[in-house]
N, C-alpha and C positions, 0 to 999 in steps of 0.2 A: 827886285828891279828887272828889267827885261834887256835882253841881250840880242838885238835884232842883227840877221845875217843882213847880207847883200839882197836888194829886191831882184825878182827875176825880172830882168828887162822886159818891156813891151813897148810897141810903136803905137802913136797916134792916141787919141784919148778913148776910154772904154767907158760904155755904159755901166750901171749898177748892176744889171743883168749879166753883162759880159765880164765881170768883175767877179761874180757870184761862179760862174763857168770856170773862171782861171783859177779860183781857191779850190772848187771841187776837183777838178782835175791833179791840182799839185797835192792835194790830200792823198791819191794813191799811191806816193812814195811811202806813206807811212802803213799801208795794208801790208800784213804779214803773210806770206802767201802759204797756202796749205791751212789756214786758220779760220775762224769765225771771226768777222767783224761787227762791232758794235756800230749802228746806226741811227742816228738822230731824226728831226724830222724839222721841215720847214723849205722856203724855196731855195736856199743856198745850200742845203743838204740835197734836195730834188737834182741839184748840178753835180753833185757828188755820186748821186745813185745812179744817174745815168753815164758817168764817168766808169764807175765800177763795174757796170754792164761790160764795158771792152776786156774788162778782165777775169770776168766770173769764172770761167775755167781754171784758175789759179787760185781760189778760195772755196773753202767748204760753203761758206754761206754767210748768213748775218742774223745778229739779232737787233730787233727793229725796236723802236721807242713808240709807234704809236700805229694805229690800223690805217694811215694814210701811207706811211713810209712801207708798210708790211705788204699793201697792196701795188705799190710802184716797183716794189723789188721783186714781188713774183710775176708782174707782169713782163719784166725784162727780163724771167727764166733766173732768177736767182733764189737759192732755196734760203727761208727764215727758219730759225728755229726758235721757238721757246726759249725765254732765259731761265727757265728751272732745269733745263736740259743742258745747259753749259755751265762748268764750273767757273771759270774764267775766261774772260776777251784780252787780247792782246792789247787790240785798241778801239777807242771809242770815237768817231768822227759825228761833230755836230755843230751847229750854229750858235749864234747868241745875239740877244736883243743890245746886250751892253758886254762890254768887257773892259777892265780898267788895266793898269801897266803891272798889276800882280798877277792876273791870270783870274781874277774873281768876275763873277759874269750875273747878270740878270737874264733869264731865260724864262719861258712860257709864253710866248705871244701867239704861239701855234696852239695853245692849251695843252701840251704832251708833258707838261713840266715834272710830272710824278714820275713816269714811264723813263723820260729821259735821266732823272736824277738814278732811279735803280742801274740802269745799264751803265751810266757812268761811274756808279759804285763797284759794278761788277768787272771794270775794266782797269788794268795795270796803267796804260795811259792815255790822257782825253787830250785830241787835238779839235781845237776851235777853227773853225772856216768863218770869216767875216770879211765885209769890205769894210774900207776906213771908217765909213760914217759912224760904226758900232763901237769905237775905241773913246773912252772916256776918261776923265781923269778921277770922278767920283760918281759911283752908281748913284740912279735913283731918277734920272731925267726920264727914262723911259718908264711908263707906267709898269708897277711891279706886279706879276701876276702870283695870287695865292689859290690853290686849289683848295675848296672847302667842304664840308660835308653841309649841303641845303640848310637844314635846321640852326646850323652854328652864324649863317654867314653875316646878319646882323650884328651880332654880339663881335664877332670878329673885325667888322666894319668899324664898331664904335672902338675897340681896342687901336686903331690904326689912326683914327680919327684923333685920340687921345695923345698921338706920336706927332700930331701936327698935318698927319695927311689928308687926303679926300679919297675916299674908298666908293667904290660901286660895283654892283655886281655887271658881268659881263653878258651883253645878249646877243643873241641871234635870231632875226626875222620876228622882234618884238617879245621873246621870250629867253629867260635865262638861258646861256649857252649850256649844253650839257658834255662833260668830257668823256673820253675814252672808259671810264674809270666810275662814270654815273654820278659826278660830282659838278660843282659850279666852280666859276672861278672870279675870284675879287680881283678887280685892278685899282692899285694905290698910288696915287699922284703925290707929288708935294713932300717926297723925302729925299734927304740925302742920308747915304747911308757909307757913312766915314770909315765903320769895323763891320764888315760885312761877315766874317767869323761869328762875331758875338751876337748881331742881328739873325742872323740865319738859326743861330741856337737857341736864342732867345722865341721867336715866332714860331718854331717848329713843336716848343710846349703848350704852344695855346691849343685848348679844347677846342678839338673842331677843324683843326686848320691840317690838312694832308700834306701838303708841300709849299713850302713857301719858294718863289721862284728865284732867290740868292743863290748861286753856286759857287759857295765858298770853301765846304768842306770836301767838294768834288770840282775842284776847280780845274781850268786849262792848264795841262803840262808843254800845249805849244798852241800858239795861236799863227794860222795862214792868214795873213791881214792882204785883200786886196787893196792896193793903193795906183795912184796915176801913173806909178812908175814901174808898177809889178807886184809880185807877192813878197811881201815881208815877212820874215820868218822871226817870232817872238817867242823867246823861251822863257819860261819861271821855274824859279829856282822852288 
């Protein structure tokens, strides 16, 4: 169950972009001074990175979950460490494509799910930043990203189709999208993921699956949700 705190008040009607900036700035409260922060990927995280640059002299640097985030961090003068150089991170801050009321998420719309899951597992606390449209009762409406080894794509797609899903390889410029890890993404629609922990455990064992975009074993500890009335803080047991 969630335990929402009182929203941070705002005035007027905010656009989705403004809500992203609001939660990105709110996440600074969870950054531990003097340490290295885990940084995710995506448009909401870009707002957090911009906010992080305002306190860059108070942190050692960041571990990033994607090439795109690494480039943005370095362009703003924030040192980026390889994850193998860091034993543990105090906090990981990232967005979500969906998050439910237990803190379970679907992630990978930006194709960085494998590295995101690695950095999340390396962190003591996961802070999800999202706008209210990402909050759902049951995961599955957003196409589920699955990073796969290319030679296994067709077989993995058939396994999802046997579950009742509709699967397709994600494309970019008419060709299969290639992730930062040199793999492909299969997107799956038509699923209702009622038991995210069991689902993640099962799909992760399929040969050829690198990472499934259900974040249940690395779920959020806190979600900063941008709403019409401000930032609502949701905490998860």
